N, C-alpha and C positions, 0 to 999 in steps of 0.2 A: 411093754410089748402090746401091739395093737391086736385087739380081738377082731378076727375076720368077720364076725357077725355084725360088728359095728360099722364097718366100711359102707354098707348099704343104707345106713340110717341117716336121716336128714334132720337138721336143727334150724330153728328160727330164733334169733337172739333179739330180745326186746329190752332196750334200756336207753334213756335219754342221754346218758353220759358216754361219750366216745371211748374214754379210757376203760370203762367197765366192759363195753362191747369188745374192745380189743383184747382184754384179758380173757374174757370168756371164749372168744373165737380161738385164741391160741391154745387154751386148755382143751377145748372141744376137738379141734383139729389134731392135737397131739394124741388124743384117744382114738383117732381114726374115723371120727364122724365127719359128715359133710355139712358145713354151714351154707344153707341155701338162701338165707336172707337175713337182713337186719332192719329193725324198726326203731324209731326214736320216740314213738308214743303209741298209746293203745289203739288209736284209730288206724294207724299204719299196720299195726300188728293184726288187727281183724282182717283188713284187706289182704295182707300178705299170707295170712293163714289160709284164707279161702282160696287164694290163687295157687299156693305152693303145697298145701297139705303136708307139712313136715311131720316127721315121727315124734318130734319133741319141740317144745317151746320153753325158753327161759324167759320169764316175765318179771320185769321190775314192777314194783307197786306204785311208787310215787313218780309220775310223769305228767307232762303238760298235755293239754287237749283232752285225752281220755286216759284215766288212770288204769293201772294194771288189774285191779279187781273188776272194774267194769268190762275191760277187754276180755278177761278170763271168763266172766259170766256169758258174754256174747259168743265167744268161741265155743265154749262147752254147750251153749244153747243150740248151736248149729251142728256140733260134732261132739256128742257126749263121750266119745272114746279118745278125745284129744289128750295128749300127755303134756301137762304144764307143770313146770317147776317154778315156783315163785322165788324172786330175789328181793331181799329186804335188808334194811339197815337194822342194826341192833336197837332194841327198844320198841319194835313194832309187833310185839307178840300177839296183841289182840287182833290186829289186822291179819296176821298169819292164820289165826284160828278161823277167821272169816273166809280166807282164801281156801283153806282145806275143806271147810263146809261147802263151799261153792263147787269143789271138785278138783282143785289142784292136787297133784300127786305127791308133792314134796316141796321143801323150801330150802333155800341157801341164804345164809346171813353174811352180809358184808361186814368187815373185810373178809375176802375169800380165803378159804382153806382148800388147797388143791385136792386133797384126799376127800374132803366132804363133797366137793363138786362131782368128782368121779363116782363116789359111792351113790350119790343121789341119781345121777344119770343112769348108771348101770341098774340100780334098783327099779327105776321107773320104766326103763326099756324092757327089763325082764317081766315086769307086770304086764306090759302091753303085748307080750307074746301069747298070753293065754286067751 
């Protein structure tokens, strides 16, 4: 069931892999959230965040041009209230710690678990209400 409070929430998906963006888009839309943009690297993510000001960003870590950590640092530097969930592959625990220290609100590990994605999104958006 779609939470009516989520229908008004917007999401920016950032990942260089089209298949990952497609999976995330499907899950996010299934929850009732609106995907307002997709970026294939951190540079696009920064530009689209500034333009769209989404309620939530899913941010891949390993991408060409500008990586996810650098993009996260830039976005949070311009908007400390940004809600960013990092997306990482198994085995990048030290990078995840760095992302959380930078201000990322949560992280999701690939391969995805649908329930984990939902719980991370719901938790982060609940935090942003206060």
